[in-house]
MIDOSE-1310 file (N, C-alpha, C; in nm, 2 decimals, decimal comma, always signed):
residues 85
mspa	-0,18/+1,25/-0,58/-0,23/+1,13/-0,52/-0,12/+1,02/-0,54; -0,08/+0,95/-0,44/+0,02/+0,85/-0,45/-0,03/+0,73/-0,51; +0,05/+0,64/-0,56/+0,00/+0,51/-0,62/-0,08/+0,43/-0,52; -0,04/+0,44/-0,40/-0,11/+0,36/-0,30/-0,26/+0,39/-0,29
nlsf	-0,30/+0,52/-0,32/-0,44/+0,56/-0,31/-0,51/+0,54/-0,44; -0,45/+0,49/-0,54/-0,51/+0,47/-0,67/-0,55/+0,32/-0,69; -0,65/+0,30/-0,78/-0,68/+0,16/-0,82/-0,58/+0,12/-0,91; -0,57/-0,01/-0,93/-0,47/-0,07/-1,02/-0,47/+0,00/-1,16
eqmp	-0,59/+0,01/-1,21/-0,61/+0,07/-1,35/-0,57/+0,21/-1,36; -0,58/+0,29/-1,24/-0,54/+0,43/-1,24/-0,39/+0,45/-1,22; -0,32/+0,35/-1,18/-0,17/+0,36/-1,15/-0,10/+0,40/-1,28; +0,00/+0,49/-1,27/+0,08/+0,52/-1,39/+0,17/+0,41/-1,42
ryvr	+0,19/+0,40/-1,55/+0,28/+0,29/-1,61/+0,40/+0,36/-1,67; +0,52/+0,31/-1,64/+0,65/+0,37/-1,68/+0,73/+0,28/-1,77; +0,79/+0,33/-1,87/+0,88/+0,26/-1,95/+1,02/+0,33/-1,96; +1,12/+0,25/-1,95/+1,26/+0,30/-1,97/+1,32/+0,21/-2,08
vrse	+1,35/+0,27/-2,19/+1,41/+0,19/-2,30/+1,56/+0,18/-2,28; +1,60/+0,05/-2,29/+1,75/+0,02/-2,27/+1,82/+0,00/-2,40; +1,75/-0,03/-2,51/+1,82/-0,07/-2,64/+1,84/+0,06/-2,72; +1,92/+0,04/-2,83/+1,95/+0,14/-2,92/+1,82/+0,18/-3,00
pdaa	+1,80/+0,30/-3,04/+1,68/+0,34/-3,12/+1,65/+0,26/-3,24; +1,75/+0,22/-3,31/+1,73/+0,15/-3,44/+1,74/+0,00/-3,43; +1,73/-0,06/-3,31/+1,74/-0,20/-3,29/+1,61/-0,26/-3,33; +1,62/-0,39/-3,38/+1,50/-0,46/-3,43/+1,40/-0,49/-3,31
fvef	+1,46/-0,52/-3,19/+1,38/-0,55/-3,07/+1,41/-0,44/-2,97; +1,31/-0,40/-2,90/+1,32/-0,30/-2,80/+1,33/-0,36/-2,66; +1,44/-0,34/-2,59/+1,46/-0,39/-2,46/+1,43/-0,27/-2,37; +1,34/-0,30/-2,27/+1,29/-0,20/-2,18/+1,25/-0,25/-2,05
dfai	+1,24/-0,15/-1,95/+1,19/-0,18/-1,82/+1,05/-0,13/-1,82; +0,96/-0,20/-1,75/+0,82/-0,17/-1,74/+0,78/-0,17/-1,60; +0,72/-0,06/-1,55/+0,68/-0,05/-1,41/+0,54/+0,00/-1,40; +0,47/-0,05/-1,30/+0,33/+0,00/-1,27/+0,33/+0,06/-1,13
gypd	+0,30/+0,19/-1,12/+0,29/+0,26/-1,00/+0,42/+0,31/-0,94; +0,52/+0,23/-0,94/+0,65/+0,27/-0,88/+0,76/+0,24/-0,98; +0,82/+0,34/-1,03/+0,92/+0,33/-1,13/+1,04/+0,24/-1,09; +1,07/+0,23/-0,96/+1,18/+0,15/-0,92/+1,15/+0,00/-0,90
lfve	+1,03/-0,04/-0,93/+0,99/-0,18/-0,92/+0,94/-0,22/-1,06; +1,03/-0,28/-1,13/+1,01/-0,30/-1,27/+1,04/-0,44/-1,32; +0,99/-0,48/-1,44/+1,03/-0,60/-1,50/+1,10/-0,56/-1,63; +1,19/-0,65/-1,68/+1,26/-0,63/-1,80/+1,19/-0,70/-1,91
lvlp	+1,16/-0,64/-2,02/+1,09/-0,70/-2,13/+1,16/-0,67/-2,27; +1,13/-0,75/-2,37/+1,18/-0,73/-2,50/+1,06/-0,76/-2,60; +1,04/-0,66/-2,69/+0,94/-0,67/-2,79/+0,99/-0,62/-2,93; +0,94/-0,67/-3,04/+0,97/-0,60/-3,16/+0,92/-0,46/-3,16
qtaf	+0,97/-0,38/-3,25/+0,94/-0,23/-3,25/+0,79/-0,21/-3,26; +0,72/-0,27/-3,35/+0,58/-0,25/-3,37/+0,50/-0,29/-3,25; +0,53/-0,40/-3,19/+0,46/-0,45/-3,07/+0,49/-0,36/-2,95; +0,61/-0,31/-2,94/+0,64/-0,21/-2,84/+0,56/-0,09/-2,85
asfc	+0,54/-0,03/-2,97/+0,46/+0,09/-2,99/+0,31/+0,06/-2,95; +0,26/-0,06/-2,98/+0,13/-0,10/-2,94/+0,11/-0,11/-2,79; +0,21/-0,18/-2,73/+0,22/-0,20/-2,59/+0,21/-0,06/-2,51; +0,29/+0,03/-2,56/+0,30/+0,16/-2,50/+0,16/+0,24/-2,51
asnr	+0,10/+0,23/-2,63/-0,03/+0,29/-2,65/-0,14/+0,23/-2,56; -0,14/+0,10/-2,56/-0,25/+0,03/-2,48/-0,23/+0,05/-2,33; -0,11/+0,07/-2,29/-0,08/+0,09/-2,14/-0,07/+0,23/-2,10; -0,08/+0,32/-2,20/-0,07/+0,47/-2,17/+0,05/+0,50/-2,09
vrhm	+0,17/+0,45/-2,13/+0,29/+0,46/-2,05/+0,35/+0,60/-2,05; +0,42/+0,63/-1,95/+0,50/+0,75/-1,94/+0,65/+0,71/-1,96; +0,72/+0,77/-2,05/+0,86/+0,73/-2,07/+0,94/+0,81/-1,96; +1,03/+0,73/-1,90/+1,11/+0,79/-1,79/+1,20/+0,90/-1,85
daam	+1,21/+1,01/-1,79/+1,31/+1,11/-1,83/+1,44/+1,08/-1,76; +1,55/+1,16/-1,79/+1,68/+1,13/-1,74/+1,68/+1,15/-1,59; +1,61/+1,24/-1,53/+1,61/+1,26/-1,39/+1,54/+1,14/-1,32; +1,43/+1,09/-1,37/+1,37/+0,98/-1,31/+1,46/+0,85/-1,32
aaav	+1,52/+0,83/-1,43/+1,61/+0,72/-1,45/+1,73/+0,72/-1,36; +1,78/+0,84/-1,34/+1,89/+0,86/-1,25/+1,85/+0,83/-1,10; +1,73/+0,87/-1,06/+1,68/+0,84/-0,93/+1,66/+0,69/-0,91; +1,61/+0,62/-1,01/+1,60/+0,48/-1,00/+1,73/+0,41/-0,99
dadm	+1,83/+0,46/-1,07/+1,96/+0,40/-1,06/+2,03/+0,42/-0,93; +2,01/+0,54/-0,87/+2,07/+0,58/-0,74/+2,01/+0,49/-0,63; +1,88/+0,46/-0,64/+1,81/+0,38/-0,54/+1,86/+0,23/-0,55; +1,88/+0,19/-0,68/+1,93/+0,05/-0,70/+2,07/+0,04/-0,64
qkwr	+2,16/+0,14/-0,65/+2,29/+0,14/-0,60/+2,29/+0,14/-0,45; +2,20/+0,22/-0,39/+2,18/+0,22/-0,24/+2,15/+0,08/-0,19; +2,06/+0,01/-0,25/+2,02/-0,12/-0,21/+2,13/-0,22/-0,23; +2,20/-0,20/-0,34/+2,31/-0,30/-0,37/+2,43/-0,28/-0,27
yges	+2,47/-0,16/-0,24/+2,59/-0,13/-0,17/+2,56/-0,08/-0,02; +2,43/-0,05/+0,01/+2,40/-0,01/+0,14/+2,41/+0,14/+0,16; +2,45/+0,22/+0,06/+2,46/+0,36/+0,07/+2,47/+0,42/-0,07; +2,44/+0,55/-0,08/+2,46/+0,61/-0,21/+2,61/+0,61/-0,25
rdad	+2,64/+0,59/-0,38/+2,78/+0,59/-0,42/+2,79/+0,69/-0,54; +2,89/+0,77/-0,54/+2,91/+0,85/-0,66/+2,98/+0,77/-0,77; +2,96/+0,82/-0,89/+3,02/+0,75/-1,00/+3,18/+0,76/-1,00; +3,23/+0,86/-0,93/+3,38/+0,87/-0,92/+3,44/+0,78/-0,82
d	+3,36/+0,71/-0,73/+3,42/+0,62/-0,63/+3,48/+0,50/-0,69
């Protein structure tokens, strides 16, 4: 089922951590329904753990993060770009 067919409460929630694992504050991207449409947030470690639990988040894996990055590059430059360019 695509996110468009789900109620807001049923939509998956995604988190992509941007900070180092031992940082006092967790910098992360948070998305609801569509991993490529996100907000950037910062929380202390304990608040982040609570946030993830209460939102039942899915942590983005490397493949999903790469797809989001590629899509951002496409919109920024008008086409897909290789890292070697």
